DRENRO-641627 format. One record per residue (C-alpha): x, y, z; residue in three letters. Coordinates in nm, 4 decimals. Each point is the difference from the previous one (the first is absolute). Layout:
<kolgus>
          u          v          w   rest
          X          Y          Z    ala
...
</kolgus>
This chain:
<kolgus>
          u          v          w   rest
     2.5998    -9.1447     8.5725    unk
    -0.0447    -0.0510     0.3544    unk
    -0.2195     0.1538     0.2047    unk
     0.1345     0.1572     0.2849    unk
    -0.1554    -0.1781     0.3408    unk
    -0.3144     0.2123     0.1199    unk
    -0.0939    -0.1990     0.3527    unk
     0.2623     0.1128     0.2821    unk
    -0.1684    -0.2455     0.2538    unk
     0.3257    -0.2367     0.0486    unk
    -0.3084    -0.3169     0.0405    unk
    -0.1058     0.0798    -0.3237    unk
     0.1750    -0.0935    -0.3617    unk
    -0.1734     0.2569    -0.2805    unk
     0.0789    -0.1919    -0.2719    unk
    -0.1049    -0.4135    -0.0477    unk
     0.2877    -0.2392     0.0417    unk
    -0.1329    -0.1954    -0.2199    unk
     0.0422     0.2710    -0.3286    unk
     0.2600    -0.1352    -0.2761    unk
     0.0265     0.3397    -0.2124    unk
     0.0226     0.3483     0.0908    unk
    -0.3368     0.1847     0.0753    unk
    -0.1840     0.1286    -0.2968    unk
    -0.1221     0.4172     0.0758    unk
    -0.3262    -0.0323    -0.1047    unk
    -0.0763     0.3798     0.0844    unk
     0.2717     0.1934    -0.1302    unk
    -0.1747     0.2977     0.1612    unk
    -0.3109     0.1705     0.0609    unk
    -0.2643     0.1495    -0.1912    unk
     0.0263     0.3876    -0.0061    unk
    -0.2452     0.1459     0.2386    unk
    -0.2467     0.2768    -0.2368    unk
    -0.1301     0.1254     0.3497    unk
     0.1345     0.0028     0.2759    unk
    -0.1820     0.1437     0.3648    unk
     0.0321     0.3346     0.1293    unk
    -0.1503     0.0281     0.2649    unk
     0.1216    -0.2837     0.2402    unk
     0.3710    -0.0900     0.1268    unk
     0.2776     0.2158     0.0069    unk
     0.3785    -0.0824    -0.0746    unk
     0.3025     0.2160     0.0343    unk
     0.0841    -0.0256    -0.3617    unk
    -0.3094     0.0205    -0.1770    unk
    -0.1846     0.3172    -0.1641    unk
    -0.3361    -0.1733     0.1039    unk
    -0.2161     0.2738     0.2258    unk
     0.0914    -0.1618     0.3717    unk
    -0.3056     0.0221     0.1673    unk
    -0.0013    -0.3443     0.2355    unk
     0.0874     0.0382     0.3434    unk
     0.2014    -0.2638     0.1649    unk
    -0.2911    -0.1523     0.2408    unk
    -0.1190    -0.1770    -0.3323    unk
     0.0889    -0.3632     0.0285    unk
    -0.2011    -0.1261    -0.2804    unk
    -0.0480    -0.0141    -0.3443    unk
    -0.3101    -0.1893    -0.1364    unk
     0.0872    -0.0521    -0.4074    unk
    -0.3291    -0.0876    -0.1417    unk
     0.0099    -0.1415    -0.3267    unk
    -0.2861     0.1419    -0.2916    unk
    -0.0543     0.0064    -0.3195    unk
     0.0632     0.2923    -0.1984    unk
    -0.3768     0.0925    -0.0749    unk
    -0.1157    -0.0534     0.4147    unk
     0.0427     0.3734     0.0076    unk
    -0.3599     0.0094     0.2056    unk
     0.0969    -0.2931     0.2340    unk
     0.3625     0.1658     0.0647    unk
    -0.2295     0.3390     0.0410    unk
    -0.2364    -0.1968     0.2707    unk
     0.3106    -0.1508     0.1967    unk
     0.1413     0.3489     0.0629    unk
    -0.3082     0.1073     0.1707    unk
     0.0163    -0.3683     0.1755    unk
     0.3080     0.0669     0.1392    unk
     0.0879     0.3420     0.0544    unk
    -0.1589    -0.0511     0.3199    unk
     0.1748    -0.3072     0.0767    unk
     0.3689     0.0987    -0.0983    unk
     0.0769     0.1492     0.3334    unk
    -0.0617    -0.2791     0.2125    unk
     0.1465    -0.2309    -0.2365    unk
     0.3331     0.2402    -0.0300    unk
    -0.0383    -0.0340    -0.3397    unk
     0.0228     0.1079    -0.3565    unk
    -0.2247    -0.1287    -0.2934    unk
     0.1245    -0.0249    -0.3775    unk
    -0.1608    -0.2032    -0.2759    unk
     0.2278    -0.2381    -0.2140    unk
    -0.1456     0.0142    -0.4436    unk
     0.1492    -0.0465    -0.2868    unk
    -0.0280     0.1488    -0.3775    unk
    -0.3208    -0.0223    -0.1263    unk
    -0.0683    -0.0646    -0.3415    unk
    -0.2260     0.2773    -0.0787    unk
     0.1774     0.3545    -0.0430    unk
    -0.2870     0.2154     0.1472    unk
     0.0064    -0.2455     0.2984    unk
     0.4016     0.0893     0.0941    unk
    -0.1622     0.3759    -0.0357    unk
    -0.2133    -0.0240     0.2579    unk
     0.3037    -0.2066     0.1992    unk
     0.2074     0.2673    -0.0311    unk
    -0.2473     0.2671     0.1357    unk
    -0.0986    -0.2219     0.2800    unk
     0.3944    -0.0019     0.0996    unk
     0.0491     0.3136     0.0073    unk
    -0.2803     0.0636     0.1847    unk
     0.0345    -0.2129     0.2891    unk
     0.3722    -0.1181     0.0006    unk
    -0.0975    -0.3685     0.1113    unk
     0.1190    -0.2377    -0.3422    unk
     0.2305    -0.1847    -0.1210    unk
    -0.0416    -0.1519    -0.3266    unk
     0.2794    -0.2496    -0.1782    unk
     0.0663     0.0968    -0.3583    unk
    -0.1288    -0.3505    -0.1383    unk
    -0.3902    -0.0251    -0.1262    unk
    -0.2119    -0.1302     0.2236    unk
    -0.0586    -0.4178    -0.0365    unk
    -0.1006    -0.2382     0.2706    unk
     0.4373    -0.0699     0.0345    unk
     0.0912     0.3409     0.1324    unk
    -0.1084    -0.0413     0.3765    unk
     0.3154    -0.1281     0.0464    unk
     0.2210     0.3051    -0.1613    unk
    -0.2371     0.2689     0.1552    unk
     0.0664    -0.1814     0.3421    unk
     0.3912    -0.0211    -0.1088    unk
    -0.0003     0.4020    -0.0799    unk
    -0.2021     0.0878     0.2990    unk
     0.2943    -0.1647     0.2186    unk
     0.2371     0.1586    -0.2121    unk
    -0.1647     0.3111     0.0350    unk
    -0.0668    -0.0270     0.3756    unk
     0.4019    -0.0530     0.0785    unk
     0.1197     0.2580    -0.2142    unk
    -0.2817     0.2943     0.1590    unk
    -0.1405    -0.1019     0.3418    unk
     0.2623    -0.0889     0.2479    unk
    -0.2823     0.0354     0.2855    unk
    -0.2054    -0.2880    -0.1728    unk
     0.0762    -0.3164     0.2238    unk
    -0.2972    -0.2530    -0.1779    unk
    -0.1675     0.0328    -0.3310    unk
    -0.3450    -0.1394     0.0275    unk
    -0.0469    -0.1184    -0.3646    unk
    -0.3894    -0.0907    -0.0915    unk
    -0.1956     0.0186    -0.2895    unk
    -0.2949     0.1863    -0.0037    unk
    -0.2849    -0.2360     0.1000    unk
     0.1359    -0.0306     0.3910    unk
    -0.1997     0.0824     0.2769    unk
     0.2455     0.1509     0.2731    unk
    -0.0803     0.0652     0.3835    unk
     0.1340     0.3034     0.0995    unk
     0.0806    -0.0329     0.3330    unk
     0.1602    -0.3658    -0.0120    unk
     0.2116     0.1332    -0.2845    unk
     0.1026     0.2401     0.2169    unk
     0.0751    -0.2195     0.2989    unk
     0.1709    -0.2745    -0.2253    unk
     0.2548     0.2718    -0.1049    unk
     0.0580     0.1074     0.3405    unk
     0.0896    -0.3335     0.1053    unk
     0.2242    -0.0895    -0.3042    unk
     0.1990     0.3096     0.0292    unk
    -0.0005    -0.0863     0.3708    unk
     0.1342    -0.3466    -0.0362    unk
     0.2564     0.1447    -0.2450    unk
    -0.1481    -0.1795    -0.3210    unk
     0.0539     0.2843    -0.2021    unk
     0.3767    -0.0527     0.0100    unk
     0.0329    -0.3943    -0.0981    unk
    -0.1074    -0.0523    -0.3456    unk
    -0.3437    -0.1444     0.0443    unk
    -0.3350    -0.0208    -0.2301    unk
    -0.3044    -0.0828     0.2256    unk
    -0.2980    -0.0809    -0.0882    unk
    -0.2233    -0.3249    -0.0483    unk
     0.2411    -0.2591    -0.0317    unk
    -0.1208    -0.2728    -0.2790    unk
     0.1325    -0.2913     0.0618    unk
     0.0991    -0.0364     0.3785    unk
    -0.2668    -0.1607     0.1373    unk
    -0.1935    -0.0970    -0.3075    unk
     0.1049    -0.2288    -0.2955    unk
    -0.0834     0.2566    -0.2200    unk
     0.3542    -0.0018    -0.2763    unk
     0.2135    -0.1304     0.2689    unk
     0.3099    -0.0055    -0.2115    unk
    -0.0411     0.4091     0.0153    unk
    -0.0505     0.1824     0.2274    unk
    -0.1358     0.4092    -0.0158    unk
    -0.2636     0.2146     0.1303    unk
    -0.3720     0.0450    -0.0916    unk
     0.0281     0.2658    -0.3002    unk
    -0.2736     0.2342     0.0788    unk
     0.1866     0.1424     0.3220    unk
     0.2895    -0.0216     0.1652    unk
     0.2991     0.2423     0.1506    unk
     0.4002    -0.0102    -0.0442    unk
     0.2269     0.1560     0.1965    unk
     0.2475     0.2598    -0.0810    unk
     0.2767    -0.1991     0.0519    unk
    -0.1606    -0.1924    -0.2709    unk
    -0.0969     0.2503    -0.2654    unk
     0.3532    -0.0528    -0.1747    unk
     0.0855    -0.3575     0.0275    unk
    -0.3625    -0.0512    -0.1231    unk
     0.1020     0.2356    -0.3366    unk
     0.3187    -0.1240    -0.0434    unk
    -0.0624    -0.3740     0.0305    unk
    -0.2887     0.0206    -0.2588    unk
     0.2617     0.1211    -0.2136    unk
     0.1803    -0.3761    -0.0186    unk
    -0.4067    -0.1698    -0.0270    unk
    -0.1531    -0.1008    -0.2987    unk
    -0.3444     0.1971     0.0985    unk
    -0.3104    -0.2549    -0.0026    unk
    -0.3454     0.0661    -0.0965    unk
    -0.1185     0.0113     0.3729    unk
     0.1323     0.2973     0.1728    unk
    -0.0404    -0.0837     0.3878    unk
     0.2234    -0.3585    -0.0876    unk
     0.2112     0.2083    -0.1984    unk
     0.0994     0.2854     0.2319    unk
    -0.0956    -0.1800     0.3555    unk
     0.1319    -0.3131    -0.0850    unk
     0.2565    -0.0346    -0.2539    unk
     0.1227     0.3685     0.0214    unk
     0.0333    -0.0606     0.3978    unk
     0.1544    -0.2935     0.0184    unk
     0.2725     0.1024    -0.2736    unk
     0.0146     0.2974     0.2299    unk
     0.0763    -0.0743     0.3321    unk
    -0.3493     0.1463     0.0992    unk
    -0.1972    -0.1965     0.2858    unk
    -0.3686    -0.0486    -0.0654    unk
    -0.2229     0.0427     0.3246    unk
    -0.3683    -0.0556     0.0970    unk
    -0.1817     0.2789     0.1320    unk
    -0.0734    -0.0862     0.3979    unk
    -0.2827     0.0710     0.2202    unk
    -0.1627     0.1436    -0.3234    unk
    -0.2162    -0.1677    -0.2601    unk
     0.0170     0.0368    -0.3964    unk
    -0.3495    -0.1128    -0.0815    unk
     0.0264    -0.1372    -0.3952    unk
    -0.3821    -0.0439    -0.0499    unk
    -0.2090     0.3038    -0.0045    unk
    -0.3638    -0.1870     0.0069    unk
     0.1064    -0.2056     0.3603    unk
     0.1018     0.3703     0.1405    unk
    -0.2959     0.1537    -0.1161    unk
    -0.2624    -0.2707     0.1203    unk
     0.2322    -0.0102     0.3206    unk
     0.0022     0.3640     0.1542    unk
    -0.1927     0.2639    -0.0689    unk
     0.3281     0.1963     0.0772    unk
     0.3803    -0.0664    -0.0633    unk
     0.1399    -0.0987     0.3651    unk
     0.2997     0.0781     0.1523    unk
     0.1817    -0.3304    -0.0572    unk
    -0.0342     0.0513    -0.3846    unk
     0.2566     0.2149    -0.1961    unk
    -0.1004    -0.0447    -0.3085    unk
    -0.2893    -0.1843    -0.2427    unk
     0.0895    -0.0388    -0.3898    unk
    -0.2058    -0.0501    -0.3003    unk
    -0.3036     0.1865     0.0633    unk
    -0.0127     0.1415    -0.3716    unk
     0.1747     0.3080    -0.1535    unk
    -0.3668     0.1442    -0.0865    unk
    -0.1148    -0.0815     0.3953    unk
     0.2973     0.0794     0.1950    unk
    -0.0913     0.3810     0.1025    unk
    -0.4049    -0.1220     0.0525    unk
     0.0834    -0.1850     0.3088    unk
     0.2196     0.2435     0.1422    unk
    -0.2079     0.2452    -0.0004    unk
    -0.2559    -0.3028     0.0696    unk
     0.2050    -0.0531     0.3081    unk
    -0.0130     0.3748     0.0951    unk
    -0.3775     0.0580     0.0068    unk
    -0.0260    -0.3319     0.2333    unk
     0.2470     0.1864     0.2558    unk
     0.3015    -0.2028    -0.0592    unk
     0.3524     0.0881    -0.0021    unk
     0.0386     0.0264    -0.3416    unk
    -0.0356     0.3626    -0.0622    unk
</kolgus>
């Protein structure tokens, strides 16, 4: 079975000309969703409760482990101050826990807050890409106003004002109408794995025009262990999704270097990665006490 063409751009060939045989369908279907958000987004065909305002252009999708209930709670407290500023919504992505007792707590959490998206797959290091694909697919079905997904790990610090300006500028340039993944590009200037360009994994943006393209492309691309290379490299290339380096802002990779240089996150810094899951909220609140823009 030959996969249908995905890319619409006339200057892009969606599938390698050197492929001698029809492509293999590696992901026949995405995992079912055991829990879906009910407090965010709207869809005319959905029975989910429609609460999202039309001004919300951004969905912040945070990868979490099933056991991260306290971290999710703290994130809700932090981000409730900034979601109106960035015109966004917050959703937590997770898989199934091994223990039923943990799942029972997750079910109650989902009923209370309505911001969990859980796939019916046991959690393991390889489920990250399935969580991301599930988020793209669900958003395409249920969130017609979302123009970008910010996919991020739980241990990333964000400068909210910079995020707001970045999203506004990107929408003003019409980038959401192009199939794009935007972030810290690996391999463009450095000699890092030059055979395959991809985005640095902890945080990147996916445009509305790329939601379906990435999901459909990944079905025909064999998964590999390195999630960011798989999604933002191999699948993006196969589906005609272009990569774009963030302009005008820094996306810091080394937290220790940033901490030594600045008392507060400067306006030209969009994000700082690798803060540590157990430390990230500490630094949010520390920045707030120091009078930074973070809270």
